[in-house]
C-alpha positions in Angstrom: -31.1 131.0 53.5 -32.4 127.7 52.4 -33.7 126.7 55.8 -34.8 130.4 56.5 -36.8 130.1 53.4 -38.5 126.4 54.3 -39.1 127.9 57.9 -40.9 130.9 55.8 -43.0 128.9 53.5 -44.5 126.3 56.0 -45.3 128.7 58.8 -46.8 130.9 56.3 -44.0 134.0 57.5 -45.3 133.3 61.4 -42.0 132.4 62.9 -39.1 135.0 62.4 -35.6 134.4 60.9 -33.1 132.0 61.7 -29.8 134.2 62.2 -26.8 133.6 64.9 -26.6 137.2 65.8 -30.4 137.1 66.4 -29.4 134.7 68.7 -31.5 131.9 68.0 -29.0 130.1 66.3 -27.3 127.4 68.5 -23.6 125.9 67.8 -23.2 122.3 69.1 -21.5 119.3 69.2 -23.3 116.2 71.3 -19.9 114.1 70.8 -17.5 116.3 72.6 -19.9 117.8 74.9 -20.3 121.8 73.8 -23.1 123.9 73.3 -23.2 127.9 72.7 -25.0 130.9 70.8 -22.8 133.9 69.6 -23.5 135.5 73.4 -22.7 132.9 75.4 -19.3 132.6 73.3 -18.8 136.3 73.4 -19.3 136.6 77.6 -17.0 133.5 77.6 -14.4 134.7 75.6 -15.0 138.5 77.3 -14.2 136.7 80.7 -10.9 135.5 79.3 -9.4 138.9 78.3 -6.5 139.9 80.4 -5.7 143.5 79.8 -3.0 143.6 82.1 -0.7 141.6 79.7 0.8 143.2 76.7 -0.5 141.5 73.5 2.0 138.3 72.8 0.9 135.4 70.5 0.4 131.8 72.2 -1.5 128.8 72.1 -4.7 130.7 71.3 -3.5 133.7 69.4 -5.6 136.7 71.1 -7.6 134.4 72.9 -5.6 134.7 76.3 -5.0 138.8 76.1 -7.2 141.1 74.7 -6.7 140.6 71.0 -7.5 144.5 70.4 -11.0 144.5 72.0 -11.6 147.5 74.0 -12.4 147.3 77.4 -15.8 148.4 77.6 -17.2 145.9 75.1 -20.2 144.3 76.6 -21.0 140.4 75.6 -23.9 141.7 73.2 -22.2 144.4 71.0 -19.7 141.7 71.1 -21.8 139.0 70.1 -23.4 140.9 67.2 -19.9 141.9 65.4 -19.2 137.9 65.6 -21.4 137.2 62.5 -21.4 138.1 58.9 -18.9 140.9 57.5 -17.7 142.1 60.5 -13.5 142.7 60.9 -11.4 143.9 63.7 -8.9 146.5 62.2 -5.7 145.5 64.0 -4.3 148.8 64.1 -7.3 151.3 65.0 -9.5 148.3 67.1 -12.5 148.8 65.5 -15.3 146.9 63.5 -15.4 147.4 60.0 -17.9 146.1 57.1 -14.8 145.3 54.5 -11.5 143.9 55.2 -10.1 146.3 52.8 -11.2 149.1 55.1 -8.7 147.6 57.8 -4.8 147.9 58.0 -3.2 144.6 57.5 -2.3 142.3 60.2 0.9 143.2 61.4 2.5 139.9 61.6 1.6 138.3 58.2 0.8 141.6 56.5 -2.5 140.1 55.3 -5.9 141.4 55.9 -7.8 140.5 58.9 -10.4 137.7 58.7 -13.7 137.9 59.7 -14.4 137.8 63.2 -16.7 134.6 63.1 -13.0 132.9 62.0 -10.8 134.9 64.0 -12.9 134.7 67.7 -15.0 131.5 67.2 -13.4 128.9 64.5 -9.5 129.3 64.8 -9.5 129.2 68.5 -12.1 126.2 68.5 -9.5 124.6 65.3 -7.0 124.9 68.0 -8.5 123.4 70.8 -9.2 120.3 68.4 -5.5 120.3 67.0 -4.4 120.3 70.5 -6.5 117.5 71.7 -5.4 115.3 68.3 -1.8 115.3 68.1 0.2 117.3 70.2 2.7 116.5 73.2 0.8 116.0 76.9 3.1 119.0 78.0 2.1 121.7 75.4 -1.5 120.4 75.8 -1.3 121.0 79.4 0.0 124.6 79.4 -2.5 125.6 76.6 -5.1 124.7 78.2 -4.1 125.8 81.8 -4.2 129.5 80.1 -7.4 129.3 80.0 -8.1 128.2 83.2 -8.8 124.4 81.9 -6.9 122.3 84.3 -6.5 118.4 83.3 -5.1 115.8 85.3 -2.8 113.4 84.0 -5.7 110.7 83.6 -7.2 113.2 80.9 -4.3 114.3 79.2 -3.4 110.3 78.3 -6.7 109.1 77.4 -7.3 109.2 73.8 -8.4 112.0 71.6 -12.5 111.8 72.4 -12.5 111.7 75.9 -9.8 114.6 76.4 -11.7 116.4 74.1 -15.1 116.0 75.9 -13.5 117.2 79.0 -11.8 120.0 77.5 -15.1 121.6 76.1 -17.0 121.0 79.3 -14.4 122.6 81.4 -14.1 125.5 79.0 -18.0 126.3 78.1 -19.2 124.2 81.5 -22.9 124.0 81.5 -25.1 124.7 78.3 -25.9 128.3 79.7 -26.0 129.4 75.8 -28.7 126.7 75.0 -31.2 127.8 78.2 -30.8 131.3 77.1 -31.8 130.8 73.9 -34.7 128.9 74.8 -35.9 131.4 77.5 -35.1 134.3 74.9 -36.9 132.5 72.0 -39.3 129.8 72.5 -43.0 130.6 73.8 -43.8 129.4 77.2 -46.3 126.5 77.0 -48.9 129.2 78.7 -48.2 131.6 75.7 -48.0 129.3 72.8 -51.2 127.1 73.9 -53.7 129.8 72.5 -51.7 129.5 69.0 -51.3 125.7 69.3 -55.2 125.1 69.7 -56.2 127.3 67.4 -54.2 125.1 64.6 -54.5 121.3 66.3 -58.4 121.3 67.3 -61.0 120.7 65.0 -64.1 121.5 67.3 -65.7 125.1 67.8 -63.3 127.2 69.4 -65.6 128.8 72.1 -66.3 125.2 73.5 -65.2 124.8 77.1 -62.5 122.1 76.2 -60.3 124.8 74.8 -60.9 127.2 77.6 
Protein backbone atom coordinates (compact mmCIF):
# COMPACT_ATOMS: atom_id res chain seq x y z
CA UNK A 1 0.00 0.00 0.00
CA UNK A 2 2.82 2.42 0.81
CA UNK A 3 4.46 1.72 -2.57
CA UNK A 4 1.20 2.31 -4.43
CA UNK A 5 0.60 5.52 -2.46
CA UNK A 6 4.10 6.75 -3.38
CA UNK A 7 3.68 5.90 -7.07
CA UNK A 8 0.24 7.47 -7.24
CA UNK A 9 1.43 10.66 -5.55
CA UNK A 10 4.49 11.19 -7.73
CA UNK A 11 2.79 10.18 -11.00
CA UNK A 12 -0.42 12.13 -10.34
CA UNK A 13 -2.36 8.89 -10.69
CA UNK A 14 -1.08 8.14 -14.21
CA UNK A 15 0.17 4.64 -13.38
CA UNK A 16 -2.01 1.66 -12.43
CA UNK A 17 -1.97 0.05 -9.02
CA UNK A 18 0.83 -2.47 -8.46
CA UNK A 19 -0.45 -5.85 -7.31
CA UNK A 20 0.61 -9.45 -7.99
CA UNK A 21 -2.91 -10.43 -9.06
CA UNK A 22 -2.78 -7.73 -11.76
CA UNK A 23 0.32 -9.37 -13.22
CA UNK A 24 2.55 -6.30 -12.81
CA UNK A 25 4.63 -7.57 -9.86
CA UNK A 26 7.56 -9.99 -10.21
CA UNK A 27 8.88 -12.27 -7.45
CA UNK A 28 12.61 -12.75 -7.98
CA UNK A 29 15.98 -13.59 -6.49
CA UNK A 30 19.10 -12.62 -8.43
CA UNK A 31 21.21 -14.56 -5.92
CA UNK A 32 19.37 -17.81 -6.56
CA UNK A 33 18.52 -17.21 -10.20
CA UNK A 34 14.74 -17.11 -10.59
CA UNK A 35 11.98 -14.67 -11.47
CA UNK A 36 8.27 -15.34 -11.83
CA UNK A 37 4.90 -13.66 -11.87
CA UNK A 38 1.81 -15.30 -10.40
CA UNK A 39 0.64 -16.25 -13.88
CA UNK A 40 3.96 -17.81 -14.91
CA UNK A 41 4.10 -19.67 -11.58
CA UNK A 42 0.51 -20.87 -12.05
CA UNK A 43 1.37 -22.16 -15.53
CA UNK A 44 4.47 -23.91 -14.17
CA UNK A 45 2.47 -25.41 -11.32
CA UNK A 46 -0.34 -26.72 -13.50
CA UNK A 47 2.19 -28.27 -15.89
CA UNK A 48 3.46 -30.38 -12.96
CA UNK A 49 0.08 -31.78 -11.98
CA UNK A 50 -0.70 -35.44 -12.50
CA UNK A 51 -4.42 -36.16 -12.54
CA UNK A 52 -3.91 -39.86 -13.15
CA UNK A 53 -2.48 -40.68 -9.72
CA UNK A 54 -4.06 -40.90 -6.29
CA UNK A 55 -3.44 -37.87 -4.11
CA UNK A 56 -0.64 -38.64 -1.70
CA UNK A 57 1.83 -36.57 0.26
CA UNK A 58 5.39 -36.34 -1.02
CA UNK A 59 8.29 -33.96 -0.38
CA UNK A 60 6.31 -31.16 -1.96
CA UNK A 61 2.85 -31.95 -0.60
CA UNK A 62 0.40 -31.43 -3.44
CA UNK A 63 3.07 -30.13 -5.82
CA UNK A 64 3.22 -33.31 -7.90
CA UNK A 65 -0.36 -34.51 -7.70
CA UNK A 66 -3.36 -32.31 -8.41
CA UNK A 67 -3.68 -30.96 -4.86
CA UNK A 68 -7.44 -30.56 -5.11
CA UNK A 69 -7.28 -28.47 -8.30
CA UNK A 70 -9.66 -29.16 -11.16
CA UNK A 71 -8.62 -30.33 -14.61
CA UNK A 72 -10.14 -27.31 -16.35
CA UNK A 73 -8.41 -24.64 -14.27
CA UNK A 74 -6.44 -22.27 -16.52
CA UNK A 75 -3.20 -20.50 -15.49
CA UNK A 76 -4.95 -17.13 -15.80
CA UNK A 77 -7.82 -18.17 -13.51
CA UNK A 78 -5.49 -19.88 -11.05
CA UNK A 79 -3.17 -16.85 -10.89
CA UNK A 80 -6.07 -14.58 -9.88
CA UNK A 81 -6.73 -16.92 -6.94
CA UNK A 82 -3.12 -16.96 -5.73
CA UNK A 83 -3.27 -13.58 -4.02
CA UNK A 84 -5.34 -11.97 -1.28
CA UNK A 85 -8.08 -13.70 0.66
CA UNK A 86 -8.39 -16.93 -1.32
CA UNK A 87 -8.55 -20.41 0.20
CA UNK A 88 -8.98 -23.79 -1.44
CA UNK A 89 -11.60 -25.93 0.27
CA UNK A 90 -10.05 -29.43 0.46
CA UNK A 91 -13.48 -31.07 0.49
CA UNK A 92 -15.39 -29.28 -2.27
CA UNK A 93 -12.24 -28.25 -4.20
CA UNK A 94 -13.63 -24.77 -4.67
CA UNK A 95 -12.04 -21.45 -3.81
CA UNK A 96 -13.49 -19.43 -0.93
CA UNK A 97 -12.90 -15.91 0.40
CA UNK A 98 -12.83 -16.94 4.07
CA UNK A 99 -11.04 -19.83 5.71
CA UNK A 100 -13.99 -20.49 8.03
CA UNK A 101 -16.10 -21.26 4.95
CA UNK A 102 -13.80 -24.19 4.12
CA UNK A 103 -13.71 -27.69 5.54
CA UNK A 104 -10.68 -28.42 7.76
CA UNK A 105 -7.63 -30.11 6.30
CA UNK A 106 -8.26 -33.90 6.50
CA UNK A 107 -4.69 -34.52 7.71
CA UNK A 108 -4.01 -31.71 10.17
CA UNK A 109 -7.58 -30.80 11.08
CA UNK A 110 -6.70 -27.12 10.64
CA UNK A 111 -8.31 -24.51 8.43
CA UNK A 112 -6.66 -24.20 5.00
CA UNK A 113 -4.00 -21.57 4.45
CA UNK A 114 -4.18 -18.78 1.92
CA UNK A 115 -3.52 -20.08 -1.57
CA UNK A 116 -0.36 -17.96 -1.92
CA UNK A 117 1.07 -19.67 1.16
CA UNK A 118 -0.11 -23.15 0.18
CA UNK A 119 0.88 -23.14 -3.48
CA UNK A 120 3.76 -20.64 -3.71
CA UNK A 121 5.55 -19.97 -0.41
CA UNK A 122 5.52 -23.44 1.11
CA UNK A 123 6.81 -25.25 -2.01
CA UNK A 124 9.56 -22.63 -2.32
CA UNK A 125 10.47 -23.05 1.34
CA UNK A 126 10.64 -26.82 0.85
CA UNK A 127 12.97 -26.37 -2.12
CA UNK A 128 15.23 -24.18 0.00
CA UNK A 129 15.11 -26.63 2.91
CA UNK A 130 16.10 -29.55 0.70
CA UNK A 131 19.06 -27.61 -0.71
CA UNK A 132 20.24 -26.48 2.70
CA UNK A 133 20.59 -29.72 4.59
CA UNK A 134 18.86 -32.86 3.38
CA UNK A 135 20.76 -36.03 2.36
CA UNK A 136 21.82 -36.25 -1.29
CA UNK A 137 19.53 -39.21 -1.95
CA UNK A 138 16.45 -37.37 -0.65
CA UNK A 139 17.34 -34.22 -2.57
CA UNK A 140 17.80 -36.10 -5.84
CA UNK A 141 14.55 -38.06 -5.42
CA UNK A 142 12.45 -35.04 -4.45
CA UNK A 143 13.60 -32.84 -7.29
CA UNK A 144 13.38 -35.67 -9.80
CA UNK A 145 9.65 -35.81 -9.01
CA UNK A 146 9.47 -32.21 -10.30
CA UNK A 147 11.40 -32.99 -13.46
CA UNK A 148 14.62 -31.46 -12.11
CA UNK A 149 17.46 -33.90 -12.76
CA UNK A 150 20.60 -33.30 -10.71
CA UNK A 151 24.02 -34.83 -11.33
CA UNK A 152 26.44 -35.90 -8.62
CA UNK A 153 28.47 -32.72 -9.10
CA UNK A 154 25.35 -30.68 -8.29
CA UNK A 155 24.31 -32.78 -5.30
CA UNK A 156 27.77 -32.54 -3.77
CA UNK A 157 28.10 -28.79 -4.23
CA UNK A 158 27.44 -26.27 -1.48
CA UNK A 159 23.97 -24.85 -0.85
CA UNK A 160 24.12 -21.68 -2.96
CA UNK A 161 25.32 -23.28 -6.23
CA UNK A 162 22.81 -26.10 -5.71
CA UNK A 163 19.97 -23.60 -5.26
CA UNK A 164 20.92 -21.76 -8.45
CA UNK A 165 20.95 -25.01 -10.43
CA UNK A 166 17.65 -26.21 -8.96
CA UNK A 167 15.75 -22.96 -9.50
CA UNK A 168 17.20 -22.43 -12.96
CA UNK A 169 16.23 -25.93 -14.02
CA UNK A 170 12.76 -25.69 -12.47
CA UNK A 171 11.76 -22.19 -13.55
CA UNK A 172 13.74 -22.21 -16.79
CA UNK A 173 14.07 -18.93 -18.63
CA UNK A 174 12.45 -15.88 -17.03
CA UNK A 175 9.36 -15.89 -19.20
CA UNK A 176 7.30 -14.34 -16.39
CA UNK A 177 9.56 -11.29 -16.39
CA UNK A 178 9.46 -10.92 -20.17
CA UNK A 179 5.67 -11.40 -20.33
CA UNK A 180 5.18 -8.79 -17.62
CA UNK A 181 7.34 -6.26 -19.49
CA UNK A 182 5.46 -6.90 -22.74
CA UNK A 183 2.03 -6.60 -21.12
CA UNK A 184 2.59 -3.67 -18.76
CA UNK A 185 5.46 -1.49 -20.04
CA UNK A 186 4.62 0.70 -23.05
CA UNK A 187 6.79 0.28 -26.13
CA UNK A 188 9.28 3.11 -26.87
CA UNK A 189 7.10 4.28 -29.75
CA UNK A 190 3.97 4.44 -27.59
CA UNK A 191 5.73 6.09 -24.64
CA UNK A 192 7.74 8.64 -26.65
CA UNK A 193 4.98 11.23 -26.97
CA UNK A 194 4.34 11.44 -23.23
CA UNK A 195 8.05 11.42 -22.40
CA UNK A 196 8.75 14.31 -24.79
CA UNK A 197 5.86 16.31 -23.34
CA UNK A 198 7.26 15.86 -19.83
CA UNK A 199 10.95 16.38 -20.57
CA UNK A 200 11.29 18.70 -23.57
CA UNK A 201 11.32 22.38 -22.62
CA UNK A 202 10.95 23.74 -26.15
CA UNK A 203 7.78 24.22 -28.19
CA UNK A 204 5.92 20.96 -28.80
CA UNK A 205 5.06 22.08 -32.34
CA UNK A 206 8.71 22.17 -33.45
CA UNK A 207 10.18 19.71 -35.96
CA UNK A 208 12.44 18.33 -33.19
CA UNK A 209 9.41 17.00 -31.36
CA UNK A 210 8.09 15.34 -34.52
